[in-house]
C-alpha positions, 0 to 999 in steps of 0.5 A: 310341554317343552319351551325354549328360547330361539336363537335369532342369528348365526352371529350368536355362535361367534359371540358365544365362542369369543365370550368363552375365550375372553372368560378363560383369559380373564380367569388366567389373568386373575390367577396371574394377578394373585402372584403379583406381589413379587412383581414390580408395581407397574407390571401389576398395574398393567395386568390389572388394566388388561384385566379390566379391558377384558372384563368390559369386553365380556360384559359387552359380549354378554349383552350382545348374546342376550339381544340375540336370544329370546325374542321368539319362543318355541313351545312344543306340546303333544299336538303342535309346535308353536313359535311365539313372538315378543307380544305373545302372539303365535307367529307360526304353528306346525301340527304334529300330525303333519310332521313326517320326520324330526332331525335334532342336535343336542340333548342328553345322552346317558354316557356323555351328560349334556351333549352339544355337537358343534355348540349348536342345538337345533330341531327340524320338523319335516312335513310333506312340503317344508322343512322348519328348522329352529336353533335354540338354547338348552340352558339347563340340565332340566331342559335337556331332560325335557327335550329328551322326553319330548323326543321319546314321545315323538318316537312313541307316536311313530314319528321318525327321529334322527340325531345329528 
């Protein structure tokens, strides 16, 4: 069984990008502050103030990211794809027997390690009359391995799969 937290909005990707940029800037300032002994005290205080402003922004971004992920969960077993809501109720269920094709992004490749194209992981289940697409977060290497195993199981069942 594969379980993943669903991403609730496209704003998640913009905030995650800003979170990464601010983190890099904060690390750079930390390295720069370690050499502040040779600088006048007011330069050091200015750098320290800037660091605290950026650190506060990073915490705000982290809180926003937490709010945009995990309200719904996707569970995929051998028979069904289930979307489960906050109160553990099944919101949507797609029988695997009705799926004609699976499109997906992300996952694990042998040469590249954890592969995330365009910083977005999704899986789309195409049935006769609908396309059900879900963005989700692969938060660990273990999840990526489980995701790849699940894709191989679908291929063994004769379902057409395509990586994007």
